[in-house]
C-alpha positions as CSV (number, residue, x, y, z in Angstrom):
1,M,-10.5,-10.9,-18.8
2,I,-8.8,-7.5,-18.6
3,Y,-5.5,-7.2,-16.5
4,R,-1.9,-6.0,-17.0
5,K,0.6,-8.6,-16.4
6,R,3.3,-7.5,-14.0
7,S,6.7,-8.9,-13.3
8,L,7.0,-9.3,-9.6
9,W,10.2,-8.8,-7.9
10,T,11.9,-11.5,-5.7
11,V,13.8,-10.4,-2.7
12,S,16.5,-12.5,-0.9
13,F,16.9,-12.0,2.8
14,M,20.1,-14.3,3.1
15,L,22.5,-11.5,2.3
16,T,26.1,-12.3,3.7
17,A,28.4,-9.6,4.8
18,A,30.5,-9.7,2.0
19,L,27.6,-9.4,-0.6
20,T,26.4,-6.6,1.3
21,L,29.6,-4.8,1.1
22,S,30.3,-5.8,-2.3
23,A,26.9,-4.4,-3.6
24,C,26.9,-1.2,-1.7
25,G,30.4,-0.1,-1.2
26,S,32.2,0.8,2.0
27,P,31.8,4.4,3.0
28,G,35.0,6.6,2.6
29,A,36.1,8.6,5.6
30,D,36.8,11.6,3.7
31,S,34.5,11.6,0.7
32,N,32.3,14.4,-0.3
33,P,29.9,15.0,-3.2
34,A,32.5,17.1,-5.2
35,E,35.2,14.6,-5.0
36,E,33.0,12.0,-5.7
37,Q,32.0,13.5,-9.0
38,G,35.9,14.1,-9.8
39,E,35.6,17.9,-9.0
40,S,38.8,19.3,-7.3
41,K,38.8,22.4,-5.0
42,E,41.6,23.5,-6.8
43,N,40.6,22.5,-10.3
44,S,43.4,20.2,-10.6
45,P,43.4,17.1,-12.8
46,T,42.6,14.5,-10.2
47,P,41.3,11.5,-12.0
48,Q,37.6,11.1,-11.8
49,K,36.1,9.1,-8.9
50,P,32.7,7.5,-9.3
51,A,30.1,8.6,-6.8
52,D,29.7,6.2,-3.7
53,P,26.1,5.7,-2.8
54,L,27.1,5.3,0.8
55,G,30.1,7.6,1.1
56,K,30.4,9.5,4.1
57,Y,30.5,13.4,4.2
58,D,33.3,14.9,5.8
59,P,32.8,17.6,7.1
60,L,29.1,16.7,8.2
61,I,26.2,18.3,6.0
62,E,23.0,19.4,7.4
63,V,19.6,18.9,5.3
64,T,16.2,19.8,6.0
65,T,12.9,18.2,5.7
66,V,9.3,17.9,7.1
67,R,7.4,15.1,8.7
68,G,3.7,14.1,8.9
69,D,3.9,10.2,8.5
70,I,4.0,9.5,12.2
71,N,0.6,9.9,14.1
72,Q,0.1,11.0,17.8
73,G,-0.4,7.5,19.0
74,F,3.2,6.3,18.0
75,K,5.5,5.0,20.6
76,Y,9.1,6.1,20.9
77,R,11.9,4.1,22.9
78,D,12.9,6.0,26.0
79,G,14.8,9.1,25.3
80,D,14.1,8.9,21.5
81,S,12.0,11.4,19.5
82,I,11.5,12.2,15.7
83,D,14.6,14.4,16.1
84,S,16.7,12.1,17.8
85,N,16.7,8.4,17.6
86,I,18.7,5.3,16.3
87,W,18.5,6.6,12.7
88,T,19.7,10.2,13.5
89,R,22.6,8.8,15.2
90,I,23.5,6.6,12.3
91,F,23.0,9.3,9.8
92,E,25.5,11.5,11.8
93,E,28.0,8.9,13.0
94,Q,28.4,6.7,10.0
95,Y,27.4,9.1,7.0
96,G,28.1,12.6,8.0
97,I,24.5,13.7,7.5
98,K,22.4,15.6,10.1
99,V,18.7,15.6,9.3
100,K,16.9,18.6,10.5
101,N,13.1,18.7,10.8
102,N,11.8,22.1,9.9
103,W,8.3,21.0,11.4
104,T,6.5,17.9,12.3
105,V,2.7,17.3,12.5
106,D,0.4,14.4,12.9
107,E,-0.2,12.5,9.7
108,S,-3.9,13.9,9.5
109,Q,-2.5,17.3,9.5
110,Y,0.2,16.8,7.1
111,R,-1.3,17.8,3.7
112,Q,-2.9,21.1,5.0
113,K,0.5,22.0,6.6
114,L,2.2,21.1,3.6
115,N,-0.1,23.3,1.3
116,V,0.5,26.4,3.4
117,S,4.4,25.8,3.1
118,I,4.3,25.4,-0.8
119,A,2.0,28.3,-1.2
120,S,4.6,30.4,0.7
121,G,7.6,29.0,-1.0
122,D,9.0,27.9,2.3
123,I,10.0,24.2,1.6
124,P,12.8,22.2,2.9
125,D,15.8,20.6,1.1
126,F,13.6,17.3,0.6
127,L,10.1,16.2,1.4
128,M,7.2,13.8,0.7
129,V,4.4,14.8,-1.6
130,N,1.7,13.4,-3.5
131,K,1.4,13.4,-7.3
132,E,-0.5,16.6,-7.3
133,E,1.8,18.5,-5.0
134,M,4.8,17.2,-6.9
135,M,3.5,18.5,-10.2
136,R,2.6,21.9,-8.8
137,L,6.0,22.2,-7.6
138,N,7.6,21.1,-10.9
139,D,5.4,23.5,-12.9
140,A,6.5,26.3,-10.5
141,G,10.2,25.3,-11.1
142,Q,11.0,24.4,-7.7
143,L,12.3,20.7,-8.1
144,E,15.5,19.3,-8.9
145,D,16.0,17.1,-11.7
146,L,16.7,13.7,-10.1
147,T,17.6,11.6,-13.4
148,E,21.4,11.7,-13.2
149,L,21.4,11.8,-9.4
150,L,19.6,8.4,-9.2
151,E,21.9,7.0,-11.7
152,Q,24.9,8.3,-9.7
153,Y,24.0,7.9,-6.3
154,G,21.3,5.2,-6.1
155,S,22.5,1.9,-4.8
156,P,21.8,-1.1,-7.0
157,Y,19.2,-2.4,-4.6
158,L,17.2,1.1,-4.7
159,K,17.4,1.0,-8.3
160,E,16.0,-2.6,-8.1
161,L,13.2,-1.7,-6.0
162,L,12.2,1.2,-8.3
163,Q,11.8,-1.3,-11.2
164,Q,9.5,-3.7,-9.1
165,D,6.3,-2.5,-11.1
166,N,8.2,-2.2,-14.3
167,G,8.9,1.1,-13.8
168,V,5.2,2.4,-13.6
169,A,5.7,4.7,-10.7
170,L,8.9,6.3,-12.0
171,K,7.0,7.0,-15.3
172,A,4.3,8.8,-13.0
173,A,7.3,10.9,-11.5
174,T,8.8,11.8,-15.0
175,V,7.9,14.9,-16.7
176,D,9.2,16.0,-20.1
177,G,11.9,13.3,-19.8
178,K,13.1,14.4,-16.2
179,L,12.5,12.4,-13.0
180,V,11.3,15.1,-10.5
181,G,10.5,12.5,-7.7
182,I,11.4,9.0,-6.2
183,P,8.5,6.9,-5.7
184,R,7.8,5.8,-2.2
185,M,7.2,2.2,-2.6
186,Q,5.7,0.6,0.3
187,V,5.3,-3.0,2.1
188,N,2.1,-4.9,1.1
189,G,1.8,-2.6,-2.2
190,G,1.3,-4.0,-5.9
191,I,-0.2,-7.4,-5.9
192,S,-0.7,-7.5,-2.0
193,T,-3.5,-4.8,-2.5
194,G,-5.6,-7.3,-3.9
195,E,-8.7,-7.8,-1.9
196,M,-10.1,-10.9,-0.4
197,L,-13.1,-12.5,1.3
198,W,-12.8,-13.0,5.0
199,V,-15.3,-15.7,6.2
200,R,-16.1,-17.0,9.5
201,A,-15.1,-20.6,8.6
202,D,-16.8,-22.3,11.7
203,W,-20.1,-20.5,11.0
204,L,-19.9,-22.1,7.4
205,K,-19.3,-25.6,9.0
206,K,-22.1,-25.3,11.6
207,L,-24.7,-24.2,8.9
208,N,-23.3,-26.8,6.2
209,L,-22.4,-24.0,3.8
210,P,-19.9,-24.4,0.7
211,E,-16.7,-22.6,0.7
212,P,-17.2,-19.7,-1.7
213,Q,-16.4,-20.2,-5.3
214,T,-18.9,-18.2,-7.0
215,I,-20.8,-14.8,-6.3
216,D,-23.9,-17.0,-5.8
217,D,-22.1,-18.7,-3.1
218,V,-21.3,-15.3,-1.5
219,I,-24.9,-14.4,-1.6
220,R,-26.0,-17.7,-0.2
221,I,-23.4,-17.5,2.7
222,A,-24.4,-13.9,3.4
223,T,-28.1,-14.6,3.5
224,A,-27.5,-17.6,5.8
225,F,-25.2,-15.6,8.2
226,A,-27.9,-13.0,8.5
227,K,-31.0,-15.2,8.9
228,E,-30.0,-18.7,10.2
229,D,-28.6,-17.8,13.7
230,P,-24.9,-19.0,12.9
231,D,-24.0,-17.8,16.7
232,G,-26.8,-20.4,17.9
233,N,-27.9,-17.8,20.5
234,S,-31.4,-17.9,19.3
235,K,-31.4,-14.1,18.5
236,D,-31.7,-12.3,15.4
237,D,-28.5,-10.3,15.8
238,T,-25.9,-11.4,13.3
239,R,-25.1,-9.4,9.9
240,G,-24.7,-10.8,6.4
241,L,-22.4,-9.1,4.2
242,G,-20.5,-6.3,6.0
243,V,-20.3,-3.0,3.9
244,N,-19.1,0.2,5.3
245,N,-20.2,3.8,4.5
246,T,-17.2,4.6,2.0
247,L,-18.2,1.6,-0.2
248,F,-14.6,1.3,-1.7
249,Q,-12.2,1.4,1.1
250,M,-11.1,-0.4,4.1
251,H,-12.8,-3.5,5.6
252,G,-16.3,-3.7,4.2
253,T,-15.4,-2.5,0.9
254,V,-17.6,-3.8,-2.0
255,K,-14.8,-3.2,-4.4
256,G,-14.0,-7.0,-4.6
257,F,-17.8,-7.8,-5.0
258,F,-17.9,-5.5,-8.1
259,N,-14.5,-7.2,-9.5
260,G,-16.3,-10.4,-9.5
261,Y,-18.7,-8.8,-12.1
262,K,-15.4,-7.7,-14.1
263,A,-16.5,-4.1,-13.0
264,Y,-13.7,-1.8,-11.6
265,P,-14.8,1.4,-9.8
266,D,-12.6,4.5,-9.7
267,I,-10.0,3.2,-11.8
268,W,-9.1,3.6,-15.6
269,I,-9.2,0.7,-17.8
270,K,-8.9,0.0,-21.7
271,D,-12.1,-0.2,-23.5
272,S,-12.6,-2.4,-26.6
273,S,-11.0,0.2,-28.8
274,G,-7.9,0.5,-26.7
275,R,-8.8,3.9,-25.3
276,L,-9.0,4.4,-21.5
277,A,-12.3,4.6,-20.0
278,F,-13.5,5.0,-16.4
279,G,-14.3,2.0,-14.6
280,S,-17.2,3.5,-12.6
281,I,-19.5,4.1,-15.5
282,Q,-19.2,0.9,-17.5
283,P,-22.1,-1.4,-17.7
284,E,-20.8,-4.0,-15.6
285,M,-21.2,-1.9,-12.4
286,K,-25.0,-1.6,-12.9
287,E,-25.4,-5.6,-12.3
288,A,-23.5,-5.6,-9.4
289,L,-25.3,-2.6,-7.9
290,E,-28.6,-4.3,-8.6
291,Q,-27.5,-7.5,-6.7
292,L,-26.4,-5.4,-3.8
293,A,-29.8,-3.5,-3.8
294,E,-31.4,-6.9,-3.7
295,L,-29.4,-8.2,-0.8
296,Y,-30.1,-4.8,1.2
297,A,-33.9,-5.1,0.4
298,D,-33.7,-8.7,1.8
299,G,-32.1,-7.5,5.1
300,V,-28.8,-9.2,4.3
301,I,-26.8,-5.9,4.3
302,D,-27.0,-4.0,7.4
303,Q,-29.9,-1.3,7.1
304,E,-27.7,1.4,8.8
305,F,-24.4,0.6,6.6
306,A,-24.6,4.1,5.2
307,V,-23.5,5.8,8.5
308,K,-21.1,2.9,9.5
309,P,-17.4,3.5,9.1
310,W,-15.2,0.5,8.9
311,D,-14.2,0.5,12.5
312,K,-17.9,0.0,13.5
313,L,-17.8,-3.2,11.5
314,A,-14.6,-4.1,13.2
315,E,-16.3,-3.9,16.7
316,E,-19.2,-6.0,15.2
317,I,-16.5,-8.7,14.2
318,A,-14.9,-8.4,17.6
319,A,-18.3,-9.0,19.3
320,G,-19.3,-12.0,17.0
321,K,-21.8,-10.4,15.2
322,L,-20.5,-10.2,11.7
323,G,-18.8,-13.2,9.6
324,L,-18.3,-12.1,6.2
325,A,-16.9,-9.2,4.5
326,Y,-14.5,-8.2,1.8
327,G,-11.0,-6.9,3.1
328,T,-7.5,-6.8,2.7
329,V,-4.2,-8.8,3.6
330,S,-3.5,-7.4,7.0
331,D,-7.2,-7.3,8.3
332,G,-6.8,-10.6,10.2
333,G,-3.9,-9.2,12.3
334,H,-5.8,-6.2,13.7
335,I,-9.5,-7.0,13.2
336,H,-10.1,-10.6,13.2
337,S,-7.7,-11.3,16.1
338,K,-9.9,-9.2,18.2
339,N,-12.8,-11.8,17.7
340,F,-10.5,-14.6,18.5
341,D,-9.5,-13.0,21.7
342,N,-13.0,-12.7,22.7
343,D,-14.0,-16.2,21.3
344,P,-11.0,-18.7,20.9
345,N,-13.4,-21.1,19.0
346,A,-13.8,-18.7,16.4
347,E,-12.3,-19.5,13.1
348,W,-11.5,-17.1,10.2
349,K,-10.4,-18.1,6.7
350,P,-9.6,-15.7,3.7
351,Y,-10.6,-16.6,0.2
352,P,-9.7,-15.0,-3.1
353,I,-12.5,-13.0,-4.4
354,V,-14.9,-14.8,-6.7
355,S,-16.6,-14.1,-10.0
356,V,-20.3,-14.2,-11.2
357,D,-19.6,-16.9,-13.6
358,G,-17.0,-19.1,-11.5
359,S,-14.0,-18.1,-13.7
360,P,-11.0,-16.7,-11.9
361,A,-11.8,-13.2,-10.5
362,V,-9.3,-10.3,-11.2
363,P,-8.9,-8.0,-8.3
364,Q,-8.2,-4.5,-9.2
365,L,-5.0,-3.1,-7.3
366,L,-4.0,0.1,-5.7
367,D,-1.1,2.3,-7.3
368,T,2.4,1.3,-6.3
369,A,3.2,4.7,-5.3
370,A,0.7,7.4,-4.1
371,N,3.6,9.6,-2.6
372,F,6.9,10.7,-3.8
373,Y,10.3,12.1,-2.3
374,V,11.2,15.3,-4.1
375,V,14.3,17.7,-3.8
376,R,14.0,21.6,-3.6
377,K,15.5,23.2,-6.6
378,G,19.1,24.8,-5.3
379,A,19.5,22.5,-2.4
380,G,23.0,22.2,-1.2
381,N,23.4,18.5,-1.5
382,P,20.5,17.3,-3.7
383,E,21.9,13.9,-3.8
384,A,21.4,13.5,0.0
385,M,17.9,12.3,-0.2
386,I,18.8,9.5,-2.4
387,K,21.7,8.4,-0.2
388,L,19.3,8.4,2.9
389,A,17.3,6.0,0.8
390,N,20.3,3.8,0.3
391,I,20.9,4.0,4.2
392,Y,17.3,2.7,5.0
393,L,17.7,-0.2,2.8
394,K,21.1,-1.2,3.6
395,H,20.5,-1.1,7.5
396,Y,16.8,-2.4,7.5
397,Y,17.0,-4.8,4.8
398,E,20.3,-5.6,3.5
399,T,21.9,-6.3,6.9
400,N,21.4,-10.0,8.6
401,Y,21.4,-9.1,12.2
402,A,20.8,-12.6,13.3
403,P,21.0,-14.1,16.0
404,E,20.1,-10.8,17.4
405,P,16.8,-9.3,16.3
406,N,16.5,-6.4,13.8
407,P,16.8,-3.5,15.7
408,F,14.5,-1.4,13.2
409,I,11.3,-3.6,13.8
410,S,8.7,-3.6,16.3
411,D,9.3,-4.9,20.0
412,K,7.1,-6.2,22.4
413,E,6.3,-2.8,23.4
414,G,4.9,-1.9,20.1
415,V,7.8,0.6,19.3
416,F,8.7,0.4,15.7
417,P,12.2,2.3,15.3
418,G,12.1,1.7,11.4
419,K,9.4,4.4,10.9
420,Y,11.7,7.0,12.1
421,H,13.6,7.2,9.0
422,P,12.5,10.2,6.7
423,V,13.0,8.4,3.4
424,Q,11.3,4.9,3.5
425,I,11.4,2.9,0.1
426,D,10.4,-0.7,0.7
427,P,10.2,-3.9,-1.6
428,L,6.6,-4.3,-2.6
429,N,6.4,-8.0,-2.0
430,V,8.8,-8.3,0.9
431,N,6.1,-10.0,2.8
432,L,4.9,-12.3,0.1
433,E,8.5,-13.6,-0.4
434,A,8.7,-14.0,3.3
435,F,5.2,-16.1,3.4
436,K,6.8,-18.5,0.9
437,Q,10.1,-19.0,2.8
438,V,8.1,-19.5,5.9
439,Q,5.9,-21.9,4.3
440,E,9.0,-23.9,3.1
441,A,10.8,-23.8,6.6
442,L,7.7,-25.0,8.4
443,E,7.4,-28.1,6.0
444,K,11.2,-28.6,7.0
445,G,10.8,-27.9,10.6
446,D,13.7,-25.6,10.5
447,G,13.8,-21.7,10.2
448,S,17.3,-21.2,11.5
449,H,18.5,-20.0,8.1
450,L,15.6,-17.4,7.6
451,G,16.6,-13.8,7.5
452,F,14.3,-10.7,8.2
453,P,11.4,-10.5,8.1
454,A,10.7,-14.4,7.4
455,S,12.4,-15.2,10.5
456,V,10.0,-13.0,12.5
457,H,7.1,-14.6,11.1
458,Y,8.5,-18.0,11.6
459,D,9.3,-17.5,15.1
460,R,5.7,-16.2,15.8
461,L,4.0,-19.1,14.0
462,T,6.0,-21.7,15.8
463,Q,5.4,-20.1,19.1
464,Y,1.8,-20.1,18.2
465,Y,1.8,-23.8,17.4
466,D,3.6,-24.4,20.6
467,G,0.6,-22.9,22.4
468,D,0.9,-19.1,22.5
469,K,-2.6,-18.3,21.3
470,T,-2.0,-14.7,21.7
471,L,0.1,-15.1,18.5
472,W,-3.2,-16.0,16.5
473,F,-2.9,-12.9,14.2
474,A,0.5,-14.6,13.0
475,T,-1.3,-17.7,11.5
476,A,-4.3,-15.4,10.3
477,V,-1.8,-13.6,8.0
478,F,1.4,-15.8,7.4
479,G,0.0,-19.2,8.1
480,P,-0.4,-21.8,5.4
481,E,-4.0,-20.8,5.0
482,G,-3.4,-17.1,6.0
483,S,-4.2,-14.1,3.9
484,Y,-0.8,-14.3,2.3
485,S,-1.8,-17.7,0.7
486,V,-4.4,-15.6,-1.2
487,I,-2.0,-13.1,-2.4
488,D,0.4,-15.8,-3.5
489,Y,-2.4,-17.4,-5.4
490,Y,-3.1,-14.0,-7.2
491,N,0.5,-13.7,-7.9
492,K,1.0,-17.2,-9.1
493,N,-1.9,-16.7,-11.6
494,N,-1.0,-13.3,-12.7
495,L,-4.5,-11.9,-11.3
496,G,-4.3,-8.2,-10.6
497,L,-5.5,-5.1,-12.4
498,Y,-4.0,-1.7,-12.1
499,S,-5.3,1.6,-13.2
500,E,-4.0,2.5,-16.9
501,F,-3.8,5.9,-15.6
502,Q,-0.6,6.7,-13.6
503,G,-0.5,10.5,-14.0
504,A,-1.1,13.3,-11.9
505,A,-4.6,14.8,-11.8
506,T,-5.3,16.5,-15.1
507,P,-6.7,20.0,-15.1
508,T,-10.5,19.1,-15.1
509,M,-9.7,16.4,-12.9
510,S,-8.3,18.6,-10.3
511,Q,-11.6,21.0,-10.8
512,K,-13.9,18.4,-10.9
513,M,-13.2,14.8,-9.9
514,A,-14.0,15.4,-6.2
515,S,-17.6,16.4,-7.1
516,L,-18.0,13.8,-9.4
517,K,-16.8,11.2,-7.0
518,K,-19.2,12.3,-4.4
519,M,-22.0,12.1,-6.9
520,Q,-21.0,8.7,-7.7
521,D,-20.8,7.4,-4.0
522,E,-24.3,9.0,-3.4
523,T,-26.0,7.7,-6.3
524,F,-24.5,4.1,-5.6
525,T,-25.7,4.4,-2.0
526,K,-29.0,5.3,-2.7
527,I,-29.4,2.6,-5.3
528,I,-28.1,0.0,-2.9
529,M,-30.5,1.3,-0.3
530,G,-33.5,1.4,-2.6
531,Q,-33.9,5.1,-2.4
532,S,-33.1,5.3,-6.0
533,P,-34.3,2.9,-8.8
534,I,-31.5,0.9,-10.9
535,S,-32.1,3.2,-13.8
536,A,-30.5,5.9,-11.8
537,F,-27.3,4.4,-12.7
538,D,-27.8,5.5,-16.5
539,K,-28.7,9.0,-15.3
540,F,-25.4,9.1,-13.3
541,V,-23.3,7.9,-16.4
542,E,-25.1,10.5,-18.5
543,D,-24.4,13.3,-15.8
544,W,-20.9,12.3,-15.0
545,K,-20.0,12.7,-18.8
546,K,-21.8,16.1,-19.2
547,L,-20.4,17.5,-15.9
548,G,-16.6,17.1,-16.7
549,G,-16.2,13.2,-17.3
550,D,-15.8,13.7,-20.9
551,Q,-13.3,16.3,-20.7
552,I,-11.3,14.2,-18.2
553,T,-11.5,11.2,-20.3
554,E,-9.9,13.3,-23.2
555,E,-7.3,14.5,-21.2
556,V,-6.3,11.2,-19.7
557,N,-6.2,9.7,-23.2
558,E,-3.9,12.6,-24.1
559,W,-1.8,11.6,-21.2
560,Y,-1.8,8.1,-22.4
561,S,-1.0,8.6,-25.7
562,Q,2.2,10.6,-24.7
563,N,3.4,8.1,-22.3
564,N,2.8,4.8,-23.9
């Protein structure tokens, strides 16, 4: 079994006001960065004063940024906007910081707009970038070294969160010993990105099928769902194994299926010699592809999967035509709940991915941070971005608002004020920890002691159990047999595999990986559809190596030898 063991951070939500204040400090009414670092305006021998992670600027400072992490369909509270909202008022009134957005675009346009700004040299004081953009800016000498700033201004909680993955993401943001970016850790990251099987449990019972324990069980279930009329309407209108046209993303991925064969597409793993090797070209991939091709030939996989995005599968699920697919922890809340709305008798249950030999399957995991917050070289207050991160954590997570609701979470109108914040760094496993707290509270029948976000999930579950079936999505995700029970299983058993390569794209990777990825997905799709024989996999491996893969492998291993 190949996997890297990760220590998983545990977050406590029952923070008292005294603990919050002692951990973060109380903002000083007259503090400023110069005085915090012991610099006197008159160069007088004023005793050095430690930096205050939450100290208020007086007079008020202005810092600039750009935004593209909120889409056009996002809802605002009445009178609010991305430029004026609950967070901007807190920034100015409590901390003396005015955040100015130089520009804002829909998230789908962010990368294009950002690259234009980078090319022209017109970048704000701080901004969010991916690994490649971060390295490009650093190579051009445009980024501040954040090493000392994080040590001086980072709150204890921020520093703790940045170690959730044993510092892997921080390592990805470190160049020549300098920290050039702060990883944007996100909720449902880490172990929570492990895939699972979503199955129509009522169809299992109707057809007298076993719960999935092996790949053979998955094949048996998929075949029965496609051919044995599980919806009982005497029509040939149900699907077997749901697969989408991207193969390895969103609901209907086959990534979890490959993992069951100990195959790990699109990530870098260690080979038997200890060198890094690309998972997509390993021999284990071939056996999984051959099995998928057999399922397609047998009509168990939709004959038109190659032109169906994941949302088309979601429509089939809602219509009661698909009952089996690999997916993620959140899918029950926004995909399967639509089926329940249409058919209250539908029963869905998530299961851990399974292996071909019955041993515990190890799911591959996404990187803990794909984006990073960076600061422009020469920015007037380079520490302000870090202080904004501290502010986010203090108000969003460290403050107990009970008995009133947390003012930053989604309300009944679907408004999510928490997302207004320009620097969001979250506990990777906050929802996993909330799941465990909720289960304990349900067993005791008392959730009065729970803090955010466990209290929200507990309230939804109790309302569902009391008869509010509109909250079915809550039990699909946070119920005793919900999707977080699968993540909890992975966590308890240390099941999860991260890519061994955490650096930015290497030179050859930047030039050729996109075309190699396209060749890979086209080859795999044709093999599954029977348009190419299974031997096409061997030709793909040969071409992948020859067309740049071997050079990429050398560059990846050079990075690995320098960083491990």
